[in-house]
C-alpha positions in Angstrom: 7.7 -6.0 -10.9 9.3 -5.2 -7.5 8.6 -2.4 -5.1 11.2 -1.8 -2.4 10.1 0.3 0.5 12.6 1.7 2.9 13.2 4.5 5.4 11.2 3.4 8.4 12.5 3.5 11.9 11.9 4.6 15.5 11.2 8.3 16.0 9.9 10.4 18.9 6.6 12.1 18.6 6.9 15.4 16.7 9.7 14.0 14.6 10.0 13.3 10.9 10.8 10.4 8.6 11.0 10.0 4.9 10.0 6.7 3.3 11.1 5.7 -0.2 9.5 3.3 -2.6 11.7 2.2 -5.5 10.1 0.4 -8.4 11.7 -1.8 -11.0 10.8 -4.4 -13.6 8.6 -2.6 -16.1 7.7 0.7 -17.6 5.7 2.7 -15.2 4.2 5.3 -17.6 0.7 6.0 -16.5 0.9 4.0 -13.2 -0.1 5.5 -9.9 1.4 5.0 -6.5 -0.3 4.7 -3.1 1.0 4.5 0.4 -1.0 2.5 3.0 -0.3 1.5 6.6 -1.4 -1.2 8.9 -1.2 -1.1 12.6 -1.4 -4.2 14.8 -4.9 -5.6 14.9 -6.2 -3.1 12.3 -7.0 -3.2 8.7 -4.7 -1.8 6.1 -5.7 1.8 5.5 -5.0 4.4 2.8 -2.5 7.1 3.6 -1.6 8.9 0.3 -1.9 8.7 -3.4 0.1 10.2 -6.3 -0.8 9.9 -10.0 2.1 9.0 -12.3 2.9 12.6 -13.2 1.9 14.1 -9.8 -1.1 15.8 -11.2 -3.4 14.2 -8.7 -2.4 13.9 -5.1 -4.7 12.8 -2.2 -4.2 12.2 1.5 -6.1 10.6 4.2 -7.6 13.2 6.6 -5.5 11.8 9.4 -2.3 12.8 7.7 -3.3 15.8 5.7 -1.0 18.7 6.4 1.7 16.5 8.0 2.6 14.1 5.2 3.7 14.8 1.7 3.9 12.4 -1.2 6.3 13.1 -4.1 8.0 11.3 -6.9 11.1 11.2 -9.0 10.1 9.6 -12.3 13.8 9.4 -13.5 14.5 7.1 -10.5 11.1 5.3 -10.5 10.9 6.3 -6.9 8.1 7.7 -4.8 8.6 9.3 -1.4 6.5 9.9 1.7 7.7 12.7 3.8 6.2 12.4 7.3 6.3 15.2 9.8 4.7 16.0 13.1 4.6 12.3 13.8 2.2 11.0 16.4 2.2 7.7 18.3 -1.0 6.7 16.3 1.1 6.9 13.1 2.9 3.7 14.3 2.3 1.0 11.7 3.9 -0.9 8.9 3.9 1.3 5.8 3.4 -0.2 2.4 3.8 1.3 -1.0 1.7 0.0 -3.9 1.4 0.5 -7.6 -1.8 0.7 -9.6 -1.6 0.1 -13.3 -3.3 2.6 -15.6 -6.8 1.5 -16.5 -10.3 2.9 -16.5 -11.8 3.4 -13.0 -15.4 3.2 -12.1 -15.6 5.6 -9.1 -13.8 8.7 -8.0 -12.2 7.4 -4.7 -10.9 4.1 -6.2 -7.4 5.0 -5.0 -8.4 4.4 -1.3 -9.0 0.7 -1.8 -6.3 -1.9 -1.4 -7.9 -4.0 -4.2 -7.2 -1.2 -6.7 -3.5 -1.8 -6.6 -1.6 -4.5 -8.6 1.7 -4.6 -6.9 2.8 -4.2 -3.3 6.1 -3.6 -1.5 7.2 -5.6 1.5 6.5 -2.8 4.0 8.6 -0.8 6.4 8.0 -0.4 10.1 7.4 3.1 11.5 7.3 3.4 15.3 6.6 6.7 17.0 7.3 6.9 20.7 5.5 9.3 23.0 
């Protein structure tokens, strides 16, 4: 399984970027996708989650209303549209895939350990 994240770059505060995460290597029916980010010196944190059919979507409070996660099942690709970017959004952004299996608590999708496959990350830098 390979996840290829792309779309990062340098943008001014208030600008927008769209990240893509293309998956290959197996059938993804039932799998869910998450976006996480990691700033220098900080732990990797949850950003957004999308269930495999888009029926469940969640966001971190810090990005709610500014970021949108979407997917194209035909292309095995998930997107993260980021708007109204702030300098504090600067980080390496990672996409991750969680294989379908029973979960024991409601907010499992926020944990890095819940995901089975990770992309290589793409740098997002927001200048003030």
